[in-house]
C-alpha positions in Angstrom: 11.8 14.7 4.5 13.3 11.5 6.0 15.5 13.5 8.4 12.5 15.6 9.6 10.4 12.5 10.2 13.3 10.8 12.0 13.8 13.9 14.1 10.1 14.3 15.0 9.3 10.6 15.6 12.7 9.3 16.8 11.2 7.7 19.9 8.2 6.2 17.9 10.2 4.6 15.1 11.4 1.1 15.7 12.2 0.3 12.1 12.6 2.4 8.9 13.0 1.0 5.5 13.7 3.1 2.4 13.0 1.2 -0.8 14.4 2.6 -4.0 12.0 2.5 -7.0 11.8 3.7 -10.5 9.5 6.1 -12.2 9.4 8.7 -9.4 7.3 6.6 -7.0 7.3 8.0 -3.5 5.1 6.2 -1.0 5.1 6.4 2.8 3.4 3.7 4.9 3.1 3.3 8.6 2.7 -0.4 9.3 0.2 -1.5 6.6 -1.4 1.9 6.3 -0.6 4.1 3.3 0.1 7.6 4.6 1.1 9.3 1.3 1.4 8.2 -2.4 3.0 10.4 -5.0 1.6 8.0 -7.5 -2.0 8.9 -6.4 -1.4 12.7 -6.0 1.0 13.0 -9.0 3.2 15.4 -7.0 5.7 15.3 -4.2 4.5 15.6 -0.6 5.0 18.6 1.6 6.3 17.6 5.1 3.0 18.1 6.9 1.1 16.0 4.4 3.2 13.0 5.6 3.8 14.0 9.3 0.2 15.0 10.1 -1.4 11.5 9.3 1.5 9.8 11.1 0.8 11.9 14.2 -2.9 11.1 13.9 -2.2 7.4 13.7 0.2 7.6 16.7 -2.2 9.9 18.7 0.3 12.7 18.9 -0.1 16.4 18.5 2.1 18.6 16.4 5.3 19.7 18.1 5.6 23.4 19.1 8.3 25.2 17.2 10.5 27.7 18.9 12.0 30.6 17.0 
């Protein structure tokens, strides 16, 4: 997940901090905005559940995928 976010938002990310925790906590914030919380959903996030809100906050559209 982190690699995908770094690839997609590489020109938008000035700083990234990964904070280890206990108990399976997985939370993603952008600035002070909580983007995803495993603690709240009780399951791990799919990539788009994290990337889509980040895009919305940044005012970006989803990248086009080429196959």
